[in-house]
C-alpha positions as CSV (number, residue, x, y, z in Angstrom):
1,M,9.3,-13.5,-10.5
2,V,8.2,-10.0,-9.4
3,G,6.5,-9.6,-12.8
4,V,4.6,-12.9,-12.4
5,L,3.4,-12.0,-9.0
6,E,2.3,-8.5,-10.1
7,K,0.4,-10.0,-13.1
8,S,-1.4,-12.4,-10.7
9,N,-2.8,-9.3,-8.8
10,E,-4.3,-8.0,-12.0
11,Y,-6.6,-10.9,-12.5
12,N,-8.8,-9.7,-9.6
13,D,-9.1,-6.1,-10.6
14,E,-8.5,-4.2,-13.9
15,D,-7.4,-1.1,-11.9
16,T,-4.8,-3.1,-10.0
17,G,-2.2,-2.8,-12.7
18,E,-2.1,1.0,-12.6
19,H,-2.4,1.0,-8.8
20,I,0.6,-1.2,-8.2
21,V,2.8,0.7,-10.6
22,R,1.9,4.0,-8.9
23,V,2.5,2.5,-5.4
24,G,6.0,1.5,-6.5
25,L,6.7,5.0,-7.9
26,Y,5.3,6.7,-4.8
27,S,7.3,4.4,-2.5
28,K,10.5,5.1,-4.3
29,L,9.9,8.8,-4.2
30,L,9.0,8.8,-0.5
31,A,12.1,6.7,0.4
32,E,14.3,9.1,-1.6
33,L,12.8,12.1,0.2
34,Y,13.3,10.4,3.5
35,G,17.0,10.1,2.7
36,C,17.2,6.3,2.5
37,S,20.1,4.5,0.9
38,E,20.1,3.8,-2.9
39,G,19.8,0.1,-2.3
40,F,16.8,0.5,0.0
41,I,15.1,3.0,-2.4
42,Y,15.6,0.5,-5.3
43,E,14.1,-2.4,-3.3
44,V,11.1,-0.4,-1.9
45,G,10.3,0.8,-5.5
46,K,10.7,-2.7,-6.9
47,F,8.7,-4.6,-4.2
48,A,6.0,-2.2,-3.2
49,S,3.9,-3.5,-6.1
50,L,3.6,-6.8,-4.3
51,H,1.9,-5.4,-1.2
52,D,-1.5,-7.0,-1.9
53,V,-0.3,-10.2,-3.7
54,G,-2.2,-12.3,-1.2
55,K,-5.5,-11.0,-2.5
56,V,-5.3,-13.7,-5.2
57,A,-6.7,-16.0,-2.5
58,I,-9.6,-13.7,-1.6
59,S,-13.0,-14.3,-3.1
60,D,-14.3,-11.9,-5.8
61,S,-17.5,-11.6,-3.7
62,I,-15.4,-9.9,-1.1
63,L,-12.9,-8.0,-3.3
64,K,-15.6,-6.5,-5.5
65,K,-18.4,-6.1,-2.9
66,R,-20.2,-2.8,-3.1
67,G,-20.4,-0.9,0.1
68,K,-18.9,-1.7,3.5
69,L,-17.7,-5.2,4.3
70,T,-19.4,-7.2,7.0
71,K,-17.3,-8.1,10.0
72,E,-16.8,-11.7,8.6
73,A,-15.9,-10.5,5.2
74,F,-13.3,-8.0,6.7
75,E,-11.8,-10.9,8.7
76,A,-11.5,-12.9,5.5
77,M,-10.0,-9.9,3.7
78,K,-7.3,-9.5,6.4
79,K,-6.0,-13.0,5.5
80,H,-4.5,-11.6,2.3
81,V,-1.6,-10.4,4.4
82,A,-0.7,-13.9,5.7
83,T,-1.3,-15.5,2.3
84,G,0.9,-12.9,0.6
85,Y,3.6,-13.3,3.1
86,E,3.7,-17.0,2.5
87,L,4.0,-16.5,-1.2
88,I,6.7,-13.9,-0.9
89,C,8.7,-16.1,1.6
90,G,8.5,-18.9,-0.9
91,A,9.8,-16.6,-3.6
92,R,12.9,-15.7,-1.5
93,L,12.8,-12.1,-2.5
94,G,14.3,-10.9,0.8
95,S,13.3,-9.0,3.9
96,V,12.1,-5.7,2.3
97,A,9.6,-7.6,0.1
98,E,8.5,-9.7,3.0
99,N,8.1,-6.8,5.4
100,I,6.0,-4.8,2.8
101,V,3.6,-7.6,2.3
102,R,3.4,-8.7,5.9
103,Y,3.2,-5.3,7.6
104,H,1.7,-2.7,5.2
105,H,-1.7,-2.8,7.2
106,E,-0.1,-2.1,10.5
107,K,-0.8,1.4,11.9
108,W,1.4,3.8,13.8
109,N,-0.9,3.7,16.8
110,G,-0.9,-0.1,17.0
111,G,-4.5,-0.4,15.7
112,G,-3.6,-2.2,12.4
113,Y,-3.4,-5.9,11.5
114,L,-2.2,-8.7,11.6
115,E,0.4,-8.2,14.3
116,G,-0.7,-5.0,16.0
117,L,2.8,-3.5,15.7
118,Q,3.1,0.2,16.5
119,G,5.5,3.0,15.8
120,D,9.1,2.1,14.9
121,E,8.2,-1.6,15.4
122,I,6.8,-1.4,11.9
123,P,9.6,-1.7,9.4
124,L,10.2,1.6,7.4
125,E,9.4,0.0,4.1
126,A,5.9,-1.1,5.4
127,R,5.2,2.4,6.8
128,I,6.1,3.9,3.5
129,V,3.9,1.6,1.5
130,A,1.0,2.0,4.0
131,L,0.9,5.7,3.4
132,V,1.2,5.7,-0.4
133,D,-1.2,2.8,-0.8
134,V,-3.9,4.7,1.1
135,Y,-3.2,7.8,-0.9
136,D,-3.6,6.0,-4.2
137,A,-6.7,4.1,-3.0
138,L,-8.3,7.4,-1.9
139,R,-7.8,8.8,-5.3
140,Q,-9.3,5.9,-7.1
141,E,-13.0,5.0,-7.4
142,R,-13.4,1.6,-5.7
143,S,-16.5,-0.7,-5.5
144,Y,-17.0,0.5,-1.9
145,K,-16.3,4.3,-2.4
146,P,-16.1,7.2,-4.8
147,A,-12.8,8.7,-5.9
148,F,-11.5,11.6,-3.8
149,S,-9.7,14.7,-5.0
150,H,-6.0,15.2,-4.3
151,E,-6.9,17.9,-1.8
152,R,-9.4,15.7,0.1
153,S,-6.9,12.8,0.1
154,I,-4.1,14.8,1.6
155,E,-6.6,16.1,4.3
156,I,-7.4,12.5,5.2
157,I,-3.7,11.6,5.4
158,Q,-3.0,14.6,7.5
159,E,-5.9,13.7,9.9
160,E,-4.3,10.2,10.3
161,R,-0.8,11.6,11.1
162,G,0.3,9.8,14.2
163,E,-2.7,7.5,14.1
164,H,-2.5,5.4,11.0
165,F,0.7,6.8,9.6
166,D,4.2,7.6,10.7
167,P,4.2,11.4,11.5
168,L,7.6,12.1,9.9
169,L,6.5,10.3,6.7
170,V,3.3,12.3,6.7
171,D,5.2,15.5,7.1
172,I,7.5,14.6,4.2
173,F,4.5,13.6,2.0
174,L,2.7,16.8,2.8
175,D,5.7,19.0,2.0
176,N,6.0,17.2,-1.4
177,H,2.4,16.4,-2.1
178,R,2.4,17.9,-5.6
179,K,5.0,15.4,-6.7
180,F,2.7,12.5,-5.6
181,E,-0.3,14.2,-7.4
182,E,1.9,14.4,-10.5
183,I,2.6,10.7,-10.4
184,Y,-1.1,9.9,-10.0
185,T,-2.1,12.2,-12.8
186,E,0.6,11.1,-15.3
187,D,0.2,7.4,-14.6
188,S,-3.6,7.5,-14.8
189,M,-3.5,9.1,-18.2
190,V,-1.3,6.4,-19.7
């Protein structure tokens, strides 16, 4: 089931396959470094790849738009969270998968979407995926932005410590940033 949902993501974007694999690897690593249980580490690593599964319902004209999205297009893009959550609930994969899909766009300071959760209200698995998803997105060229270096990407994450991201997770990420760079470099070369 997870493989089918991952494959559906790839139809919208040829870079998605590598991205979702890396997000799973990063998530597993960050959960390990955080000291999570083996079961949690396994589930986060397995289900992180499904974080954007709801994008299958978003128009290519929005997903592949060059430049910044209009307010209307951004509102349409945000719907991928609710759509993905419906898909995952229907698949009965469990709360870790559901929380990743539903809450990975929440921000530590409460400024995210769709629920506006903040701090520890956001499930840990979603906070983990939020950070590593942004790291990988920063590293990749996208239709709306150039690729950033590892150094610039970690600067951006550091700037968002306590704003977008859980401060403790940022600290762990920064202390181990070369391990994340290694995953990006190795997986991008495959």
